[in-house]
NUROZA-381132 format. One record per residue (C-alpha): x, y, z; residue in one letter. Coordinates in steps of 0.2 Angstrom, whole numbers, padded with zeros to 4 digits, always signed. Layout:
# residues N
XYZa/...
***
This chain:
# residues 804
+0038-0171+0001m/+0050-0186+0004l/+0043-0199-0008a/+0057-0196-0021w/+0070-0199-0008i/+0063-0217-0005s/+0063-0220-0024l/+0080-0214-0027t/+0087-0224-0012l/+0078-0241-0016t/+0079-0242-0035a/+0097-0247-0035p/+0094-0261-0023l/+0085-0271-0037l/+0102-0275-0043c/+0109-0281-0027a/+0096-0292-0018a/+0103-0304-0005p/+0104-0322-0009q/+0089-0332-0003e/+0093-0346+0010e/+0084-0357+0022e/+0094-0350+0036v/+0098-0331+0037a/+0115-0328+0031p/+0129-0320+0042r/+0129-0302+0039p/+0141-0297+0026q/+0151-0281+0025a/+0158-0274+0009v/+0172-0262+0011e/+0176-0252-0004r/+0182-0235-0010a/+0168-0222-0013p/+0159-0226-0029i/+0147-0216-0039q/+0132-0223-0048e/+0127-0213-0063p/+0120-0197-0057e/+0111-0206-0042q/+0120-0213-0027i/+0137-0215-0019k/+0142-0222-0002y/+0157-0228+0007e/+0151-0245+0013s/+0135-0255+0013v/+0130-0270+0024i/+0115-0281+0019s/+0106-0294+0030e/+0090-0304+0032i/+0081-0302+0048e/+0065-0312+0049g/+0053-0306+0037s/+0063-0290+0033q/+0078-0287+0022i/+0089-0273+0029i/+0103-0262+0021y/+0115-0251+0031h/+0124-0237+0021f/+0138-0227+0028e/+0142-0209+0021k/+0128-0209+0008i/+0126-0196-0005d/+0111-0196-0017v/+0109-0184-0032i/+0094-0184-0043s/+0087-0171-0056s/+0095-0156-0046g/+0090-0163-0029k/+0102-0170-0016a/+0102-0180+0000v/+0117-0183+0011r/+0118-0192+0028a/+0131-0201+0039d/+0121-0216+0040r/+0106-0223+0030a/+0095-0239+0035t/+0082-0246+0023i/+0070-0259+0029r/+0062-0270+0015l/+0047-0282+0016d/+0056-0298+0011r/+0041-0307+0002e/+0036-0291-0008n/+0054-0287-0012y/+0057-0304-0019q/+0042-0302-0030k/+0048-0286-0037v/+0066-0293-0039a/+0059-0308-0048a/+0050-0297-0061g/+0032-0301-0056s/+0029-0282-0055v/+0031-0272-0071l/+0045-0259-0070l/+0033-0245-0074g/+0023-0249-0058d/+0038-0249-0047l/+0036-0232-0040a/+0018-0236-0035v/+0023-0252-0027d/+0037-0245-0017l/+0030-0229-0012l/+0011-0229-0015g/+0001-0215-0023l/+0003-0197-0016p/-0007-0195+0000g/-0010-0214+0002q/-0001-0226+0013p/+0005-0242+0004v/-0005-0258+0009k/+0008-0270+0002n/+0024-0259+0004a/+0041-0265-0002v/+0049-0252+0008v/+0045-0253+0027l/+0056-0239+0033e/+0070-0227+0027i/+0080-0219+0041r/+0093-0206+0039l/+0105-0201+0053e/+0119-0190+0057g/+0121-0173+0047g/+0106-0176+0037v/+0105-0163+0022y/+0091-0163+0009i/+0090-0151-0005d/+0073-0153-0014t/+0076-0139-0027g/+0064-0128-0018f/+0069-0129+0001t/+0084-0135+0011v/+0080-0147+0025i/+0093-0152+0039e/+0090-0163+0054c/+0098-0175+0066d/+0088-0190+0060w/+0074-0193+0048l/+0062-0208+0047s/+0050-0211+0033h/+0037-0226+0034s/+0028-0229+0017p/+0016-0241+0025p/+0009-0228+0037r/+0012-0213+0025g/+0021-0204+0039v/+0038-0195+0039a/+0046-0189+0055t/+0061-0177+0057l/+0070-0174+0073f/+0079-0157+0077q/+0075-0151+0060s/+0078-0135+0051q/+0069-0129+0034i/+0076-0114+0025t/+0064-0105+0013v/+0073-0098-0003p/+0076-0079-0002a/+0066-0075-0018e/+0050-0081-0008r/+0055-0070+0008s/+0053-0052+0012p/+0067-0041+0005n/+0076-0057+0000a/+0079-0062+0018w/+0080-0081+0019p/+0068-0087+0032w/+0071-0103+0042r/+0059-0114+0052m/+0067-0124+0066q/+0057-0138+0075a/+0061-0152+0088k/+0048-0163+0079y/+0042-0161+0061l/+0030-0174+0054q/+0022-0176+0037e/+0006-0186+0036f/-0003-0196+0022p/-0014-0181+0017d/+0001-0170+0015g/-0002-0161+0031t/+0014-0155+0040l/+0015-0153+0059r/+0029-0145+0068a/+0031-0145+0087k/+0041-0133+0097f/+0045-0123+0082a/+0054-0107+0078r/+0052-0095+0063l/+0067-0083+0061t/+0076-0073+0047a/+0092-0073+0058c/+0106-0083+0049h/+0115-0088+0065l/+0114-0106+0071k/+0106-0100+0087d/+0095-0086+0081p/+0096-0070+0091v/+0077-0067+0088y/+0063-0079+0082s/+0045-0082+0084m/+0042-0097+0095a/+0027-0108+0091i/+0021-0122+0102e/+0013-0131+0087e/+0013-0126+0068l/+0002-0135+0056t/+0003-0133+0037g/-0012-0139+0027t/-0010-0141+0008p/-0021-0127-0001d/-0022-0137-0018g/-0011-0124-0027k/+0006-0130-0022g/+0006-0120-0006e/+0002-0122+0013y/-0010-0114+0024d/-0001-0112+0041w/-0010-0111+0058s/+0001-0107+0073p/-0003-0111+0091t/+0004-0100+0106t/+0017-0089+0097p/+0029-0079+0106w/+0043-0066+0101l/+0059-0073+0108e/+0076-0063+0110i/+0090-0075+0113g/+0078-0089+0116q/+0070-0079+0130r/+0051-0076+0128r/+0048-0057+0127i/+0030-0054+0120l/+0015-0064+0116p/+0010-0063+0098m/-0007-0066+0089p/-0010-0083+0081a/-0013-0076+0063f/-0015-0089+0050q/-0004-0086+0034f/-0001-0094+0017n/+0017-0099+0011s/+0012-0091-0006g/+0008-0074+0001e/+0016-0058-0005d/+0034-0060+0001p/+0035-0041+0005n/+0020-0043+0016a/+0029-0053+0029g/+0020-0060+0044f/+0021-0059+0063g/+0030-0045+0071l/+0031-0029+0061r/+0037-0016+0073s/+0040-0011+0092l/+0039+0007+0097r/+0043+0015+0113i/+0040+0034+0116s/+0037+0047+0129s/+0027+0063+0127g/+0013+0074+0133k/+0000+0066+0123q/+0002+0048+0128l/+0014+0048+0142g/+0026+0033+0141t/+0019+0022+0127a/+0023+0005+0120i/+0016+0000+0103e/+0018-0017+0095v/+0014-0020+0077g/+0009-0037+0070f/+0004-0042+0053a/-0001-0058+0044a/-0009-0064+0027s/-0020-0079+0025s/-0032-0086+0013q/-0051-0083+0018v/-0065-0091+0008f/-0060-0087-0010d/-0049-0072-0007g/-0034-0065+0003t/-0035-0057+0020m/-0020-0045+0026d/-0021-0042+0044w/-0013-0028+0055r/-0014-0027+0073l/-0007-0013+0084l/-0010-0015+0102p/-0001-0002+0114s/+0000+0003+0132f/+0000+0021+0137s/+0004+0027+0155t/-0008+0042+0152r/-0022+0034+0141r/-0023+0016+0145g/-0023+0002+0131f/-0026+0010+0114p/-0030-0004+0101l/-0030-0002+0083r/-0033-0016+0070s/-0034-0016+0051r/-0040-0030+0039g/-0039-0029+0020i/-0049-0043+0011f/-0048-0044-0008s/-0054-0056-0021n/-0058-0054-0040v/-0075-0046-0035r/-0072-0035-0020m/-0060-0026-0009t/-0064-0022+0009s/-0052-0011+0020d/-0058-0010+0038w/-0049+0001+0051d/-0054+0000+0069l/-0049+0009+0085f/-0055+0007+0102v/-0049+0015+0119l/-0056+0016+0137n/-0047+0033+0140d/-0040+0036+0157q/-0035+0054+0153a/-0045+0069+0158d/-0039+0083+0146d/-0046+0098+0137v/-0038+0104+0120h/-0036+0122+0116r/-0035+0124+0098l/-0040+0143+0097h/-0054+0138+0109r/-0057+0125+0122f/-0063+0108+0116v/-0067+0093+0127e/-0075+0076+0125r/-0089+0070+0135d/-0085+0051+0137q/-0071+0040+0142a/-0075+0026+0130f/-0068+0031+0113r/-0068+0023+0096w/-0066+0026+0078r/-0072+0015+0063a/-0067+0017+0044r/-0076+0003+0034l/-0072+0005+0016d/-0079-0008+0003n/-0078-0009-0016r/-0088-0021-0026f/-0086-0025-0044e/-0103-0029-0051l/-0098-0034-0068g/-0100-0025-0085d/-0090-0010-0079n/-0101-0008-0064w/-0093-0003-0047w/-0101+0000-0030l/-0092+0009-0016d/-0100+0007+0002a/-0090+0016+0015d/-0095+0019+0033l/-0086+0032+0044a/-0090+0033+0063l/-0081+0042+0077t/-0085+0043+0095s/-0080+0062+0098d/-0071+0076+0089a/-0054+0074+0097l/-0051+0056+0092v/-0043+0061+0075d/-0032+0075+0081p/-0026+0065+0096e/-0023+0048+0089f/-0023+0050+0070f/-0014+0067+0068r/-0007+0064+0051s/-0023+0060+0043e/-0032+0075+0053w/-0019+0087+0047a/-0021+0082+0029a/-0040+0085+0031e/-0044+0068+0025d/-0063+0071+0028d/-0069+0053+0029a/-0088+0052+0026l/-0101+0038+0025s/-0106+0035+0007e/-0114+0024-0006l/-0106+0027-0024y/-0113+0017-0038l/-0105+0020-0055r/-0103+0013-0073k/-0090+0018-0085n/-0091+0014-0104s/-0082+0020-0119a/-0094+0034-0123d/-0103+0038-0106s/-0102+0038-0087h/-0116+0035-0075f/-0116+0037-0056s/-0127+0038-0041v/-0119+0045-0025r/-0125+0047-0007a/-0114+0055+0006t/-0119+0058+0024y/-0111+0060+0041r/-0119+0047+0052l/-0111+0053+0068d/-0112+0070+0076q/-0093+0071+0079a/-0086+0065+0063g/-0069+0070+0056f/-0068+0089+0061t/-0056+0098+0049p/-0044+0111+0055l/-0056+0125+0052g/-0068+0117+0064g/-0057+0123+0078y/-0057+0141+0074g/-0061+0156+0087s/-0079+0158+0093p/-0088+0169+0081g/-0079+0164+0066d/-0089+0158+0051p/-0097+0142+0054i/-0089+0127+0045v/-0102+0117+0035q/-0103+0100+0028q/-0111+0096+0011s/-0121+0080+0009d/-0128+0072-0006l/-0145+0063-0002l/-0142+0057-0016p/-0136+0063-0032r/-0138+0055-0049m/-0127+0060-0064r/-0125+0054-0082y/-0112+0061-0094d/-0112+0056-0113h/-0095+0060-0121f/-0092+0068-0137s/-0101+0061-0152t/-0099+0066-0170s/-0116+0073-0178l/-0110+0078-0195m/-0095+0083-0206e/-0093+0101-0212v/-0081+0106-0225p/-0068+0119-0218v/-0055+0119-0232g/-0037+0118-0226p/-0042+0117-0208f/-0050+0100-0211g/-0035+0089-0214g/-0034+0077-0228l/-0053+0076-0232d/-0054+0095-0229r/-0069+0093-0217s/-0071+0094-0198s/-0084+0085-0187p/-0097+0094-0176i/-0096+0085-0159n/-0110+0084-0146l/-0108+0080-0128s/-0121+0081-0115w/-0126+0076-0098g/-0139+0078-0083l/-0139+0076-0065d/-0153+0076-0051a/-0151+0076-0033g/-0154+0083-0016r/-0140+0094-0008f/-0139+0098+0010q/-0128+0110+0020l/-0127+0108+0038r/-0116+0114+0053d/-0100+0105+0056l/-0098+0112+0073d/-0090+0103+0088i/-0095+0104+0106e/-0087+0116+0118a/-0086+0116+0137p/-0102+0124+0144p/-0093+0140+0150d/-0086+0144+0133k/-0094+0152+0118a/-0098+0141+0104n/-0100+0145+0085y/-0115+0155+0080l/-0127+0142+0072p/-0132+0145+0053v/-0145+0131+0051g/-0147+0117+0039t/-0150+0121+0021e/-0158+0108+0008i/-0159+0110-0010r/-0167+0099-0024d/-0160+0102-0041r/-0161+0095-0059v/-0148+0100-0071r/-0145+0097-0090l/-0130+0103-0100w/-0125+0101-0118s/-0110+0106-0128e/-0107+0108-0147i/-0089+0110-0153a/-0080+0109-0169m/-0061+0105-0168p/-0051+0111-0183m/-0032+0110-0186s/-0019+0116-0199l/-0002+0109-0197s/+0003+0113-0179s/-0012+0125-0176v/-0028+0119-0168s/-0044+0129-0166i/-0060+0123-0157r/-0075+0135-0156p/-0091+0129-0147g/-0106+0133-0137i/-0111+0126-0120r/-0129+0128-0113a/-0134+0123-0095e/-0152+0124-0087a/-0158+0119-0070g/-0174+0118-0060a/-0171+0122-0041v/-0182+0120-0026r/-0175+0126-0009n/-0183+0115+0005a/-0179+0128+0019d/-0173+0145+0015s/-0159+0153+0004g/-0170+0163-0008g/-0166+0164-0027g/-0175+0158-0042s/-0183+0142-0046d/-0175+0140-0063e/-0157+0144-0068q/-0149+0144-0086g/-0134+0149-0095s/-0126+0150-0112i/-0107+0150-0114e/-0098+0153-0131s/-0080+0149-0132f/-0066+0147-0144v/-0049+0139-0140e/-0033+0141-0150g/-0016+0132-0148s/+0000+0129-0157m/+0014+0117-0155v/+0032+0121-0160f/+0046+0109-0159e/+0064+0111-0160g/+0075+0095-0162q/+0093+0096-0158f/+0108+0086-0165s/+0112+0078-0148d/+0094+0071-0147g/+0086+0084-0136w/+0069+0091-0140l/+0061+0107-0135h/+0042+0109-0137r/+0032+0125-0135i/+0013+0125-0133r/+0005+0142-0132p/-0014+0142-0129m/-0028+0155-0128i/-0046+0152-0123r/-0059+0166-0126l/-0075+0164-0115r/-0092+0173-0114n/-0104+0167-0101l/-0122+0174-0100q/-0132+0168-0084v/-0151+0169-0084f/-0162+0171-0068d/-0148+0176-0058r/-0151+0172-0039p/-0153+0186-0026d/-0140+0191-0013a/-0147+0178+0000n/-0143+0164-0012w/-0132+0150-0005l/-0119+0141-0016a/-0119+0123-0015f/-0106+0119-0029d/-0099+0126-0045g/-0115+0127-0054f/-0123+0138-0040d/-0108+0150-0041t/-0109+0154-0059r/-0111+0172-0065r/-0111+0182-0081s/-0094+0187-0087g/-0080+0187-0100q/-0062+0180-0099a/-0047+0177-0109a/-0036+0163-0102e/-0018+0162-0108f/-0006+0147-0105s/+0012+0145-0111l/+0019+0128-0108r/+0037+0123-0112q/+0044+0105-0111l/+0062+0100-0113w/+0065+0081-0117y/+0082+0073-0116g/+0087+0055-0121r/+0072+0049-0110n/+0056+0053-0121p/+0044+0047-0107a/+0048+0060-0094r/+0052+0079-0097p/+0068+0086-0091w/+0060+0102-0088l/+0041+0106-0088d/+0037+0125-0087l/+0019+0132-0087n/+0014+0150-0086l/-0005+0154-0084l/-0015+0170-0082a/-0032+0177-0086a/-0038+0193-0092y/-0056+0200-0088y/-0062+0214-0100p/-0074+0219-0087d/-0067+0218-0070s/-0084+0220-0061t/-0090+0204-0069t/-0075+0192-0070p/-0078+0174-0077l/-0069+0163-0064y/-0063+0146-0070a/-0057+0130-0061d/-0041+0127-0071a/-0035+0145-0071f/-0030+0156-0056p/-0044+0167-0051s/-0046+0180-0037p/-0050+0172-0020r/-0064+0176-0009d/-0063+0194-0002g/-0051+0199-0016q/-0056+0213-0028a/-0054+0208-0047a/-0044+0218-0059e/-0042+0217-0077n/-0027+0205-0075w/-0031+0191-0063g/-0018+0182-0053p/-0005+0173-0063g/+0003+0156-0059e/+0020+0149-0063l/+0021+0130-0062r/+0038+0121-0064l/+0044+0104-0063v/+0063+0101-0065w/+0068+0083-0066d/+0087+0082-0071p/+0088+0065-0064g/+0080+0058-0080v/+0097+0061-0088e/+0107+0053-0074a/+0125+0060-0074g/+0130+0074-0061l/+0112+0079-0057l/+0106+0061-0054r/+0093+0060-0040g/+0089+0079-0041v/+0071+0084-0043r/+0063+0102-0040t/+0045+0107-0040t/+0039+0125-0039s/+0022+0134-0038h/+0021+0153-0038i/+0005+0164-0037r/+0008+0182-0042y/-0005+0197-0041r/-0003+0209-0055f/-0015+0221-0048d/-0004+0225-0033s/+0013+0219-0039d/+0013+0206-0025h/+0019+0188-0023l/+0005+0180-0014e/+0009+0162-0013e/+0025+0152-0016h/+0029+0134-0014f/+0046+0126-0019s/+0053+0109-0015q/+0070+0102-0020i/+0076+0084-0016s/+0093+0077-0019i/+0097+0059-0019s/+0112+0054-0030p/+0113+0037-0022n/+0103+0026-0010p/+0114+0031+0005n/+0109+0049+0007w/+0094+0061+0003r/+0092+0079+0006l/+0075+0089+0004a/+0072+0107+0006l/+0054+0114+0006v/+0049+0133+0007q/+0031+0139+0009r/+0025+0157+0009q/+0007+0162+0011w/+0004+0181+0011d/-0014+0187+0007p/-0015+0206+0008q/-0033+0206+0013e/-0029+0194+0028l/-0012+0200+0035p/-0013+0191+0051d/-0013+0175+0042f/+0003+0178+0033a/+0017+0166+0036f/+0033+0159+0028r/+0043+0144+0034n/+0057+0132+0027t/+0058+0114+0030t/+0074+0104+0030v/+0074+0085+0029q/+0090+0074+0028a/+0094+0056+0028r/+0112+0049+0028w/+0116+0031+0029r/+0134+0032+0035i/+0138+0013+0033n/+0128-0003+0034p/+0126+0000+0053t/+0122+0018+0056f/+0109+0030+0048e/+0105+0048+0053f/+0088+0057+0050n/+0084+0075+0054v/+0069+0086+0050g/+0066+0104+0055r/+0053+0117+0050t/+0060+0135+0053f/+0047+0149+0055q/+0054+0164+0046t/+0038+0175+0047s/+0021+0175+0053g/+0013+0162+0065n/+0016+0145+0056s/+0018+0129+0065t/+0035+0123+0067t/+0042+0106+0072s/+0058+0096+0073s/+0063+0078+0073r/+0080+0070+0075l/+0083+0052+0074g/+0098+0039+0073m/+0095+0021+0067t/+0107+0007+0072y/+0105-0008+0061y/+0109-0023+0073g/+0108-0041+0070h/+0091-0043+0062g/+0083-0028+0069f/+0084-0009+0067a/+0084+0002+0082f/+0079+0020+0079e/+0081+0033+0093f/+0072+0049+0090y/+0067+0065+0098s/+0052+0075+0091a/+0044+0092+0095r/+0028+0101+0089n/+0030+0119+0093d/+0012+0123+0090f/+0006+0111+0104t/+0022+0111+0114g/+0022+0092+0114e/+0040+0085+0116q/+0042+0066+0112r/+0056+0054+0114f/+0055+0037+0107g/+0063+0021+0101v/+0057+0011+0086n/+0062-0008+0085l/+0059-0013+0067l/+0064-0031+0059p/+0077-0028+0046c/+0069-0041+0034f/+0054-0029+0033l/+0064-0013+0031t/+0078-0016+0019q/+0085-0029+0007p/+0096-0043+0013f/+0115-0040+0013y/+0126-0054+0008q/+0140-0048+0019e/+0129-0053+0034a/+0132-0071+0029l/+0151-0069+0027t/+0153-0060+0043g/+0162-0046+0035q/+0149-0033+0042s/+0144-0031+0060s/+0127-0024+0054g/+0111-0033+0049h/
***
């Protein structure tokens, strides 16, 4: 790190060697006006003397510039070995070997060193072109290969720091050893720009080892979070690499203090680090917390990745001090105090387009998720243990998948907490299932006249596939207190099935018109291991024809309007239809004979940005010639369970309006809408709309409206509106508000109000939140380091802003 300093300082001395005498000469002082050597060195004065076996140079106000690097100090002392220096000055050593003789090879002390010591004192400033080093004094000893800095400070460039915040390391002692290792004692790491940092991570000893890639692996000892040089919190001693993702950060990530029904008064501290492990990178997250009601919940997460695998392990453990029972339509309680949750997800790249996912999901009881992982639970992220082997190629896909719930609690979806006597919620397992799909392949060319393009022919394409597996349906019930009624058990159903399908189609086109007729056949052999009835064999043949057109209108100002109407006629005939006791495991089991005409009218408007449409509008509807046997589809709206089918099935309107692609007055505006309409009863059954407005980074407004009104289930109808707003008033204050208003029915409403103050280096968020469904009211404070939440503001350095 400091070798070039020695070379730059000592090279000019070859031209100014002291005169050799029998008696050491009287020290001579040369006073002169500042001079400047060509692009190298300038100084106010220099004194040279011979002291025994050493030659000593004393510089005052030295300033060295070399290849974009710089050194400044009030004083510099250079000690040279008298005998070896005279050999160099006499020319007994080739000039090309000068650097090796003066400084030695990298990572090796110099046996016969010319330079014995270089010492810089007073306002030492070193710019290496990569980092800036400042210290009270610096001593570099080439014979030992050791450099020592006292009261040093190293500033890491902004482009290598989170959100362009310049990181600094302060250390009482910093040493560099012959093998390139750096060791700092009584060190501090901080993103605060003040001379005495308001906040920092204090480390008793910090060791950096070269990783062979130009970076350092850092190992801290006894780290603490300090506020105003007062130790506040102990921190985990995570290793990290100087070349890690700048946005990943390291050390403290967050500090949250809250009060509510669920946890009582709780404090959560978030730590993060990234380090090199074996041949990959490990990103750590540790979230220890204290709750007056629960005890000490601990959550940790580690993500390991290299070129062949990625592992994401999320662990939670708690010895729960609370004794509570949840009432979510019915009473639910846990039967143990020791609670835990594990989500171990692993993905392996086996080569040649082969991948293997091996995921493990375990939970101690059914209330861990709704109590401590509410956002994942509300989204019904149904985590399962599974093995998933697959291969993708240009013309086929192969997979083997096994899923199973290894614990009896697992992740219980919202439906699992229904009222006693409601239909049982069941889990579908694969034990396992093997699937192979071969994509479309041309069998032959058929002359079709003008619908065949330039060669007046069209290919007949064949695609086919098969799957075989064991399927299991089993109860996903949760345990209730002994004095409360439980669900009525249904029992476990197991089915073995082999299925084969093939499709032949012939695509044709004429100008903007496309037609694709085809036939699809499916056949399966089934064995029910327990009950369920139905046939041992199933089969079906479906004939279809698809037709679409594309119309384009080009406007003089560059706008484009594209219209794409489409119709698909389908006729499905199912053989060996199962009886009334048949249980459907998936879409293959739910098929039934029927006809359908599916219509789609999609319109797209493009402005000056051809990559994203300004407006995307799609209208879908299906018509059933025989309403007693409608043919349901996945992509088109179909009647839901319990709804009677009519000739015209439900229609859907899907709209995405994104005027922000054209900037201007509507920059930052985006609207999404989904409307489901029942033609049979002239009834709007479902409506979802969302609009967000963010013309600049300082504020954002979002409105969301939801409506769910099934006529067959009037007690479940609801309508609500959600408002979310964020307003950054100035660099110091920001307001956040969110509120869900219930306008009809029994929907869950909640509210959140927060204010964020961006102080010096940290952001303080004060918030209040309420869940009207559970009655929980929470108040809290979040403490977030600014360098992890927002870009660095230059005005913080100039002192023009009180924030940041």
